[in-house]
C-alpha positions as CSV (number, residue, x, y, z in Angstrom):
1,G,0.1,-0.2,-0.2
2,E,0.8,3.8,-0.2
3,D,0.5,4.0,3.5
4,P,2.8,1.9,5.5
5,Y,1.3,2.7,8.9
6,L,-2.7,1.8,7.6
7,T,-0.9,-1.3,5.6
8,A,0.5,-2.5,8.9
9,R,-2.7,-1.7,11.1
10,L,-5.0,-3.5,8.0
11,G,-2.4,-6.3,7.9
12,A,-2.2,-7.1,12.2
13,A,-5.9,-7.0,12.3
14,Y,-6.4,-9.3,9.0
15,V,-3.9,-11.8,10.8
16,K,-5.7,-11.6,14.2
17,G,-8.9,-12.2,12.5
18,L,-8.0,-15.1,10.0
19,Q,-5.9,-16.8,12.7
20,G,-8.3,-16.2,15.9
21,N,-7.0,-17.1,19.2
22,D,-9.3,-20.1,20.3
23,P,-7.9,-23.0,21.0
24,V,-11.1,-25.1,20.5
25,Y,-11.5,-24.0,17.3
26,L,-9.4,-24.8,13.9
27,K,-7.2,-21.8,13.0
28,A,-6.2,-20.6,9.5
29,A,-2.5,-19.8,8.8
30,A,-1.6,-16.7,7.6
31,C,0.9,-16.1,5.4
32,A,2.7,-12.7,4.5
33,K,3.7,-12.3,1.1
34,H,6.1,-11.5,-0.9
35,Y,8.9,-10.0,1.6
36,A,10.3,-8.1,0.6
37,V,9.9,-5.3,-2.2
38,H,7.9,-7.6,-4.5
39,S,7.3,-5.1,-7.8
40,G,8.3,-5.1,-11.0
41,P,7.1,-6.6,-14.2
42,E,5.6,-10.3,-13.3
43,R,7.0,-12.1,-16.7
44,L,10.9,-10.8,-15.0
45,R,10.0,-11.4,-11.5
46,H,13.0,-14.3,-11.3
47,E,15.2,-11.7,-12.6
48,F,14.2,-8.4,-11.6
49,D,16.3,-6.8,-9.1
50,A,14.4,-3.9,-7.2
51,I,17.0,-1.0,-6.2
52,S,15.6,0.6,-2.7
53,S,17.5,3.0,-0.3
54,A,18.0,2.0,3.1
55,K,15.5,4.9,4.2
56,D,12.9,3.5,1.6
57,L,13.2,0.1,2.7
58,H,12.9,0.9,6.5
59,E,10.2,3.8,6.2
60,T,7.9,2.2,3.2
61,Y,8.0,-1.5,3.0
62,L,9.3,-3.3,6.0
63,P,6.7,-1.6,8.5
64,A,4.2,-3.8,7.5
65,F,6.2,-7.1,7.4
66,K,7.0,-6.3,11.2
67,A,3.5,-5.2,12.2
68,L,2.3,-8.9,10.8
69,V,5.2,-10.5,12.8
70,D,4.5,-8.8,15.9
71,A,1.0,-9.8,15.0
72,G,1.9,-13.7,14.9
73,V,1.6,-14.5,11.6
74,E,2.6,-18.1,10.8
75,A,4.2,-17.8,7.8
76,V,6.6,-15.1,5.6
77,M,7.2,-15.9,2.1
78,C,9.9,-14.5,0.3
79,A,9.7,-12.6,-3.2
80,Y,11.1,-14.6,-6.1
81,N,12.8,-10.9,-7.2
82,R,16.3,-9.9,-5.8
83,T,16.5,-6.8,-3.5
84,N,20.1,-4.7,-3.9
85,G,21.1,-7.5,-5.6
86,E,20.5,-9.8,-3.1
87,P,17.9,-12.7,-3.2
88,C,14.6,-12.5,-1.2
């Protein structure tokens, strides 16, 4: 999303709602996708290298993932692309 704070809050609420907290009932496992900076042309997703500054990563892309982990998300799926030359 365009608003990291709103994306983080909505994502955390979704995880908590989807997974629930009642041990008697089955839960669905939420998965945070695609870590991180998933972007670019889909047909090149295995070759694409997303270039992002450290500031942009920490202020724009990573807050939502941190909020999901803090909310207890069961899984995180990496992106297919690279970020700053490193595989996700």
